[in-house]
N, C-alpha and C positions, 0 to 999 in steps of 0.2 A: 809186671816183671820184665826187666830189660836184660836181653842177652847181649853181651859185648865180647868181641873177639872169640866167637864160638868156634871158628875154624882158623887154622894157620893159613898163611897165604898160599902155600903149596897145596894144601887140602882143598882150598876154595877153587883154585884153578882146575884141579882134578875133577871136582864136582861139576864145574861148568862144562868141561869137555864131555863128561858122562851125560849131562842133560842134553847137549847138542846131539850126541849120538842117538839118544832116545827119540828126540824130535825128528831127526832125519829118517830113522827107522819107521816112525809112525806116519810120515808124510805120504808114502805110496798107499798106505791103507786108507787114509782119509780121502785121497784122490779117487781110489777105487770105488768109494761109496757113491760117487756121482758118475754113473754110467752114461755114455753117449747115447743119443737117440738112435733108433734103428734106421737103416738106410735102404734105398733101392738104387739099382743101376739102370739108367736109360741110355742105351748105346745106339748111335747112328753109324751105319757102315757106308762106305763109299758106293756100294752097289744098291743102296736104297733100303736095305733091310734095317728094321728097328726091333730091338728086344728090350723088354722090361723084366728085370730079374732081381731076386734077393741076393745078398752078398755070397751065399753058398751056391748060386747058380740056378736056384729054383725059379721057374718062369712064373711071372705074375700075370694072370689072366688066361682064360681058356676060351676057345671059340665054340665049343660044344660040350655037352655033358656037364658035370658038376664044376662050378667055378673054383678058382684058386681061393683058399681061405687064409687070411693073414690076421694077426692081432691088430686091433684098432690102435690109433695113436699118432704121435708126432714123428714124421719121417723126414730125413734128408734125401731128396731125390737127386742123385748125382748124374748129370747129363754129360756124356762124352761123344765127340764127333771126330771125323777124320781130318777136318781142317782142309785148307787148300781151296776154299771157295767151291767145294763140290756141291752140285745141286742136290739138296736133300728134301725128302718128303716132310709133310706136316704131321706132327704127333699131337693128338688131342685126347686128354684124359678128363672125364667128367664124373661128377657124383656129388653127394651132399657137401656143400661148402668148398668144393674144389673145381677148378677149370684151368688145367695146365695145357697151354698151347705153345708148341715150340718147333722150330725147324733149324735151330742153331744159327739163326740170323742169316739164312741163305748159305750156310756152310762156312761163314767167316769166323764163327766162334768155335773153339775146340773143347771148351768145358764150361759148365755153369752149374749152379746148385739151386734147387727150390726147397723151401721149407713147407711141407705139406701136412695137413691134419686129416686123417681118415677117421671119420666118426664111427662109433661102435654100432654093430649090427646093421651095417649099411652096404649098399651095392655100388660099385664103381665100374666104369667101362673106359676102354681106350681103343683108338683106331688110328689108321694112317690114311693119307689121301692118294697114295700112288698105286700099289699092287692090291687088288681086291678092296677098293675103298669101302665096300659094304660089310667087310669082315669086322666084327666087334669082339674084343677081348673083355671078359668079365671076371671080376674078383670081388669077394665079399670080406667083411671084417667080423671079428668076434666081439664079445662084450668086454674083453680084456683090453685095457688101454695102456700102451707102452710109451715111455719117453715123457717129455715135459715141454711146455711152450718155449720157443727160442726167444731170448731177450730181444726186445724191440719189435716183436710181432704183435698183432692185435690181441692174441690170446694172452700174451705176457702182460699186457696192460689191462686185462680184464674185459676186453671188448668182444671176445669170442675167439673162434679158431683162427690160427695164423693163415695168411694168404701166401700163395707161392711168390717168392721174391727171387727174381733172376739176378745173378751177379753181373751179367753183361747184356744190356738191353739196347739194341741199336736204335729203337724208337725214341729213347730219351734224348739221344744226340740230335736226331732230326727235329724233334719238337722243341728243343731248348728247355725241357722241363726236367724236374728232379727225377732221379731213378725211382725213388720211392713212390712218387705219384704215378709213374707209368706202370709200376708193378701191380698196383691195385685197380687200374682202369679195367672196365669190363671188355671182354673180347666180343667184337661185333661181327666178324666174318672175314671173307676174302675179297680183296679188291683186285681187279684184273686190269693191268696197264698194258698198252700196246704202243709200239712205234712201227708204223708202216714202212715199207721199202722206200717210200718217198719222204719219210720223216714226219708224217702226220701222227700226232699223239691221241690216245684215247684212254679213258678211265671208266670202268664199268663196275657197278655193285648191284647185286641181285638182278642182273639182266638189264639194268638201265644205266644210261650215261650219267656220270656223277656231276651234280651241281652243289648239293649239300650233303653233309654227313653228320652223324652224331659223334661226339668225342668218345675216344676209347682206343682199344688195341685192335689192330687189323693185321692180317697177313696180306702183303702186297706181292703179287706175282706179275712180273713184267716180261712180255715177249717182245724182243727187239729184232726187227727184220731189216733195219737200215744199217748199211756199212759206213754211214757218215753222220748219223744223228743218234743221240742217246736219250735217256729219260732222267730228268731231275725232279726232285720234290723238295719243297721248302715252305716254311711259314714266313709271312711278311715280317721283315725286320730281323730275320734269322738267316744264317747261312744255309744255302740249299745243299741237299745231299744228292750226289750223282749215283744213281742206281745202276745205270748201264752207260758206259762211256761211248764216245762218238764212234769208235771202230768196233765196238762189241756187237756181235750178232748171236742171239740165243735167248734163253729164258733164265731169269733169276728171281728168287723169292727171298723176302726178308720180313721180319716182324717189325712193325712200327706202332708208335703211339701218337695219335692226333689229338691235340688239345684245342680248346675252343678258340676260334679266330679265323683269319683269312689265310688260306694256303694256295700254293700255285704249283702246277706241273709245267715243265718247260723242256724243249729239246736241248740236249747237250751237244756241242758247247754253246750254242746260241739259238735264238728263235723266240717267237712270241709265246708267252706263257698263257696257260689256261687257269682261271681262278676257281677255287673251291671254298665254300663257306662251311666251317665246322661249328656246329652248335654245341652248347653245354648241356643240352637236354639229356637226362639219364636214360 
């Protein structure tokens, strides 16, 4: 059966308008079905204080007694700092599948976000390295899992839980590597760099002068005592990063990612470099 000219032109236009109204009215409902993942707020203050809270202000982690309990799941960890190159402490969160280490790139970054997965029925801890570095904050998760994998993470592609992905990683610029590659590199620990009053450079890891290192993420803390020499780090055939300028005197920390190959540290703005070999061994 064929229907022809079932509606007059005016009636057809009215029907089309009515249909659009229905679609627009339903759109917010459809959008509402896809709720955003839960979040946490990680705040760095200029005085060195760090807090980790839920959006309603509930502290995540206790230092004694019963730990904070939160639903398991996929969280956006929103990191905020004071900016202005303020010297900030190192935040370190660990637990099953997660190892978030951050100091806002030595205070240079004002905001970034990690996509984190907190596994069900698990225990996580976090700490800082400035005030009472032995103090540990603990929180646990329930069996309930909230949220869903973020597109582009390992979990979204079926390879497991998502890894923390920083939106602003200084190390990737130093290494000349992709941000995604630096985001998944394992955290190795803290490198201690020095510039003596006379301009002599030093780099120590685990109490020993550095000649070789494993590829991965590091926190680099440089103490510069020279009013005329600074500290530069770079990979062969890549532009060097000036961590402390020639006239800078003080301490600065940043997060870096070292990829396999030959690296050098050198006094800024000139001087003889020292070579470091970074291996690809995991």
